[in-house]
N, C-alpha and C positions, 0 to 999 in steps of 0.2 A: 504494500500500500504506500502511496505517495504521501509525503508530509502535508499537513493541513496548511493551506495558503494563508497569508496574512490578509487583513482587511483590504488593503490597497490592491493587492494582487487579485483578490476575488472580485472586488468592485470593478476593476479594469476589465477583467474577463467578462463580467456581466454586461458592461457597457459595449464591449466588442460584440458580444452575442446579440445584444439589442439591435445594433446597426446591421449585422449580417442577417438577422431575422427579418428586419424591416425590408431589406432587399429581397429576401425570399418571398415574403408575402406580396410585395409589389410586383416583382418580375415573374415569379413562378406560379403564384396563386392568383394572379390578376387582381390584386387588391382585396382579396377575401381574407378575413381574419382567421388565423390559425388557432383553433380551439385547443390544440395540443402544444401550445407555445412553451409551456414549462418544461416538457420533455425535450423539446428542441434545444432550449437554453441549456438544460442539464448536459445533454450530449456535447454541445459546443464547449461548455466550461470544463467538463471532464477531459475532453480531448486536448484542451489547451493547458490545463493545470495538473492533469493526472488523476488517478483514482483515489482521491483523498476521502471519498465517501461513495455510497452506492448510487447508481442512477435513480433508483426508485426514491430513496430518501431525499436526494437533492431536488428532484422534480416536485415532491410534496412540499418541501420547504420554500421553494421558489413560488409555488402557487399560493402559499399562505402569506407571503410577504406583501405588505401594502405600504404605500408611501406616495408622497407627492413628487416634488421636483427632482430629488436625487434618489430615484428608486434603486439604482445599482448599489449605492452605499447602504440604504435601508435593508435591502435584500441580503447583502453581504453580512451585515450585522445579525440578521435573523438566522442565517445559515450557520454562522459562527457562534451564536448564542450570546452575542453582545447586546446588552440592554441600553 
């Protein structure tokens, strides 16, 4: 298992996942919202940062994360258990 990333690494990977996913929805799905987005993000993040957790667990945590302007940091905090 890969070491757990720090907050900045995870937030950066989530931001990159968001940009790539936006392109995916726009260009491949023709603007349709991907209801399975959390699994897509989890796969992207784990591919970038390694298997620091299971895809199922990361998908669930990302779907639970809520936040306003800086979702990537809020989601990273949620995944890492930072309050």
